[in-house]
N, C-alpha and C positions, 0 to 999 in steps of 0.2 A: 808430373802433376797427378792429381787424384782422378778417380773415375768420374765420368760425366754424370751429371745429375739426372735422375729419372723423373724428376718433378716436371709436370706440364706447365711451365712458367707462363707460356702464352695463354693457355686456358685460364689460369688463375688471374692473369692481368685483365682478362675480359669479364671476370665475375664482379658483381656488386658486393660490397662488404656484407650486406645482410644475408647473402647466399653462402657465406663461408661458415662452416660449422666450427664453432669455438667452444662447444660444450665441454671439452676435456681441459679447457684452460680456465682456471678460476679468475674471477674479476678481482682487480686490485682495489681494495677499499681504502678509506681514509687512514686507517691505522698504518697501512703499508707506506703511504706517502708521508705521513707524520714522522715515521721512524727512519725513512730512507736517508742515506748519506751519500753525497757525491764524493767519490774518491778519485782524485786526479793525481797520477804519478808525478813525483817531483821531477823537475827538469834539471839537467846538469849541463853546464857549458863544456863543450869539447872542441878540439880541433880535429877535423877530418879532411883527408886529402881525397878529392874527387876529380875525375877527369873533367877537363874544362868544358867539353861539349855536354856532358851530363849536367853539370851545374848550370850552364847556360840554358839548357832545355827547361829545367825546373824554374829558373827565374823568368823565362819567357811566359810561363803560365800565369804570372802575376804574383801579387803579394801572398804571403803564406807558404812560400816554397819550402821553408824549413819544416813547417808543420806537415806538408805533404810527404817530404822525405821521411820524417819520423813515422807517419802512418804506414808507409810502405815497408819500412824496416820492422814495425810492429807486426804487420800481417805476415811477413816472412818468418819472424820469430815464432808467432803463434802456430803457423802451419807446421813448422819443424818441431815444436813442442808436442803437437798431437801425434806425430809419427813415432814417438818413442814408446 
């Protein structure tokens, strides 16, 4: 894993939004949202062999288990892309 975050997350969680300095982040205007495009990667149907207990655990979490598996695989992929 990577190094632990040095951010004081509990301190930030207790702050009001108005107390957070966002002066270095430009506001997103109407032009941004007018030109914005949602890009959803195309899905591809595959057959994958998973251990039965792993699949059962994901299914126990309720509907959307395939989406959750995909999200975890994407996070793994992105974490390993950053390491290169």
